[in-house]
C-alpha positions as CSV (number, residue, x, y, z in Angstrom):
1,M,15.6,7.2,-16.5
2,L,16.2,10.7,-15.6
3,L,15.9,13.6,-18.5
4,I,17.9,16.1,-16.4
5,R,21.2,16.6,-15.3
6,T,20.9,15.8,-11.1
7,R,23.2,15.4,-8.0
8,V,23.1,12.9,-4.9
9,G,23.7,15.2,-1.3
10,P,22.3,14.9,1.6
11,S,18.6,15.9,2.3
12,S,16.9,17.3,4.6
13,I,14.0,14.8,4.1
14,H,16.2,11.2,4.5
15,G,19.5,10.5,4.5
16,L,20.3,10.6,0.7
17,G,18.3,12.8,-2.2
18,L,18.7,14.2,-5.7
19,F,19.1,17.3,-6.5
20,S,18.7,19.3,-9.6
21,T,21.8,21.3,-10.8
22,T,20.0,24.3,-12.9
23,P,17.4,25.2,-12.9
24,I,14.2,23.6,-14.3
25,P,11.3,25.4,-15.5
26,R,7.7,24.8,-14.5
27,G,6.3,21.3,-17.3
28,T,9.6,19.7,-17.6
29,P,9.9,16.6,-18.4
30,I,11.5,15.3,-15.3
31,W,11.9,11.3,-16.1
32,R,10.5,8.6,-17.8
33,L,10.2,5.2,-18.0
34,E,13.0,3.1,-20.9
35,P,13.3,0.6,-21.1
36,G,16.7,-1.6,-21.9
37,F,17.8,0.9,-18.9
38,D,15.5,1.2,-16.1
39,Q,14.0,-2.6,-15.2
40,R,10.6,-4.1,-14.7
41,L,11.2,-7.0,-12.7
42,A,8.6,-10.1,-11.9
43,P,8.0,-10.6,-7.8
44,E,10.0,-14.6,-9.4
45,Q,12.7,-12.2,-10.3
46,V,13.5,-10.4,-8.3
47,D,12.6,-13.5,-4.9
48,A,15.4,-15.3,-6.7
49,L,18.0,-13.0,-6.2
50,P,20.8,-12.6,-3.6
51,G,19.7,-11.6,0.2
52,P,21.7,-7.9,-0.4
53,A,20.0,-7.5,-4.0
54,C,16.6,-8.1,-3.0
55,D,16.6,-6.1,0.1
56,H,17.9,-3.1,-3.1
57,V,15.1,-4.3,-4.5
58,H,12.4,-3.8,-2.0
59,W,14.1,-0.2,-0.9
60,F,15.4,1.5,-3.6
61,A,12.1,0.3,-6.3
62,W,8.3,1.0,-7.0
63,W,5.8,-1.7,-7.4
64,D,3.7,-1.0,-10.0
65,C,0.3,-2.7,-9.2
66,D,-1.4,-2.7,-12.4
67,R,2.0,-4.9,-13.4
68,R,2.5,-6.7,-10.6
69,V,6.0,-5.8,-11.2
70,W,8.5,-3.4,-9.6
71,V,10.2,-1.0,-11.3
72,L,13.7,-0.2,-10.6
73,S,14.9,3.3,-12.5
74,G,18.6,2.3,-14.2
75,D,20.3,6.1,-12.2
76,H,19.9,8.1,-9.6
77,A,16.3,8.8,-10.0
78,C,16.3,5.8,-7.1
79,F,17.2,8.8,-4.6
80,M,14.2,10.7,-5.0
81,N,12.5,11.6,-1.9
82,H,8.6,11.9,-0.3
83,A,7.1,14.7,0.2
84,D,3.4,15.7,0.9
85,V,3.6,18.3,-1.5
86,P,6.2,17.4,-3.9
87,N,8.2,19.1,-7.1
88,T,7.3,16.2,-9.4
89,G,5.3,14.1,-10.5
90,V,2.4,13.4,-13.2
91,A,0.4,16.3,-14.7
92,G,-2.1,17.1,-17.4
93,G,-0.6,16.7,-21.0
94,A,2.2,15.0,-20.1
95,P,3.0,11.2,-22.1
96,D,1.8,8.3,-19.7
97,G,4.5,7.6,-17.3
98,V,7.1,10.9,-17.8
99,T,7.0,12.7,-14.7
100,V,7.8,16.6,-14.9
101,A,8.8,19.1,-12.4
102,L,4.9,20.9,-10.7
103,R,6.5,24.3,-10.5
104,D,9.9,25.9,-11.4
105,L,12.6,24.2,-9.9
106,A,16.2,26.1,-8.3
107,A,19.6,25.2,-8.9
108,G,20.1,22.6,-5.9
109,E,16.4,22.0,-4.9
110,E,16.1,18.7,-3.2
111,L,13.2,17.0,-6.0
112,T,11.0,15.4,-4.9
113,C,7.6,12.9,-5.4
114,D,4.8,11.8,-4.0
115,Y,5.4,7.8,-3.5
116,W,1.1,7.3,-3.0
117,A,0.7,8.3,-6.5
118,F,2.8,5.3,-8.1
119,D,4.4,2.7,-5.2
120,G,2.2,0.2,-4.3
121,K,4.6,0.0,-1.6
122,A,4.1,3.3,-0.4
123,G,3.7,2.4,3.1
124,E,5.8,0.2,4.0
125,K,9.3,2.6,2.6
126,L,7.5,5.5,4.8
127,G,6.0,3.4,8.1
128,T,2.5,4.3,7.6
129,A,-0.5,2.5,6.0
130,T,-2.7,5.5,4.4
131,P,-1.8,8.5,3.4
132,R,-0.8,11.9,6.1
133,H,-2.4,13.9,3.4
134,R,-5.3,12.6,2.5
135,S,-8.5,11.3,3.9
């Protein structure tokens, strides 16, 4: 669940992206998993969906390798694009599962995250088997 005000718009990274509407100070919580709003879906639940819905989950949800479930955000967080050097992520001191601003962010700035840090299907989404920015 997004904890800040955002908008979806054209992205220079890929298709549509998620943008802040106000300045966001470093360390501000951006997103947290909110059970009942965000969904954890077992693979068999996803497989039972009609084809277009299954495709939607595979594209917009992220694969939690530890729990072996798809996590589908209930809001526009699914439009956050990947960056090798993201401006949001999990930082020391943040509660488990809370994404924060990793630096001060300007109003109108595109919010980015590192898919490799949390999505077990990052390679499929990014079209590469290994992270480009890691050795």
